[in-house]
C-alpha positions in Angstrom: 0.0 0.0 0.0 1.4 3.4 -1.0 0.6 6.7 0.5 -1.4 7.5 -2.6 -3.7 4.5 -2.1 -4.6 5.5 1.5 -6.8 8.4 0.6 -8.5 6.4 -2.2 -9.3 3.6 0.2 -10.7 6.1 2.7 -12.9 7.7 0.0 -14.0 4.3 -1.2 -14.8 3.2 2.4 -16.8 6.4 3.1 -18.6 6.1 -0.2 -19.6 2.5 0.5 -20.8 3.4 4.0 -23.0 6.2 2.6 -24.2 4.0 -0.2 -25.2 1.3 2.3 -27.1 3.8 4.3 -29.1 5.1 1.3 -29.6 1.6 -0.1 -31.0 0.6 3.3 -33.4 3.6 3.2 -34.6 2.5 -0.2 -35.3 -1.0 1.0 -37.0 0.4 4.2 -39.6 2.4 2.2 -41.6 -0.5 0.9 -41.2 -2.5 4.1 -42.6 0.2 6.3 -45.3 1.0 3.7 -46.3 -2.7 3.7 -46.6 -2.9 7.5 -48.6 0.3 7.6 -45.9 2.6 9.1 -46.4 5.4 6.6 -44.7 7.9 8.9 -41.4 5.9 8.6 -41.9 5.2 4.9 -42.3 9.0 4.3 -39.2 9.8 6.5 -37.1 7.4 4.5 -38.5 8.7 1.2 -37.5 12.3 2.3 -34.0 11.1 3.1 -33.6 9.4 -0.3 -34.9 12.5 -2.0 -32.1 14.5 -0.4 -29.6 12.1 -2.0 -31.5 12.4 -5.3 -31.1 16.2 -5.2 -27.4 15.9 -4.4 -27.1 13.7 -7.5 -29.1 16.0 -9.7 -27.0 19.0 -8.7 -23.8 17.0 -9.5 -24.8 15.8 -13.0 -26.1 12.5 -11.6 -22.7 11.6 -10.1 -21.9 11.2 -6.4 -19.6 14.1 -5.3 -17.3 11.4 -3.8 -16.6 10.1 -7.3 -14.7 13.3 -8.2 -12.8 13.1 -4.9 -11.8 9.4 -5.6 -10.8 10.4 -9.2 -8.0 12.6 -7.7 -6.2 9.5 -6.4 -6.4 7.1 -9.4 -6.6 7.0 -13.1 -8.8 3.9 -12.9 -12.3 4.6 -14.2 -13.9 1.2 -13.9 -17.5 1.3 -12.7 -16.5 0.6 -9.1 -13.2 2.5 -8.9 -14.7 4.8 -6.3 -16.7 2.3 -4.1 -16.4 -1.2 -2.7 -19.2 -2.7 -4.8 -19.1 -5.4 -7.5 -18.7 -3.8 -10.9 -22.1 -4.9 -12.1 -23.8 -3.4 -9.2 -21.9 -0.1 -9.4 -22.7 0.0 -13.2 -26.5 -0.6 -12.7 -26.8 1.1 -9.3 -29.1 4.0 -10.3 -31.4 1.9 -12.4 -31.8 -0.9 -9.8 -32.2 1.4 -6.8 -34.2 4.0 -8.8 -36.7 1.4 -9.7 -36.9 0.1 -6.1 -37.3 3.7 -4.9 -40.1 4.5 -7.3 -41.8 1.2 -6.4 -41.5 2.0 -2.7 -43.0 5.4 -3.2 -45.9 3.9 -5.2 -46.6 1.3 -2.5 -46.5 4.1 0.1 -49.0 6.1 -2.0 -51.3 3.0 -2.4 -51.2 2.4 1.3 -51.8 6.1 2.0 -54.9 6.1 -0.2 -56.1 3.0 1.6 -56.2 0.9 -1.6 -54.6 -2.1 0.2 -56.6 -1.9 3.4 
């Protein structure tokens, strides 16, 4: 390990921790909606919307990607995060779909269409 890899590893670790938090929020939305805890579902929805706004204002890239890019010329899909390459490549489409689905389930529960 060189001195140059230490900051990259720190950024990747931080990015992975933050990603895990937001991925957990995305999974929590439909769970809480399903069990009727709409307050929790809405809280997690608001948290994820904050992340969406951060991505929107950064051209759909995590700000930590630019930080990691300072420490490596590697530009593989997962150069900036400890995720499998396939998941890093399809992250937005996978979790975007789950997020929209969770919001839809929350709306359906809110409207009382599932009882």
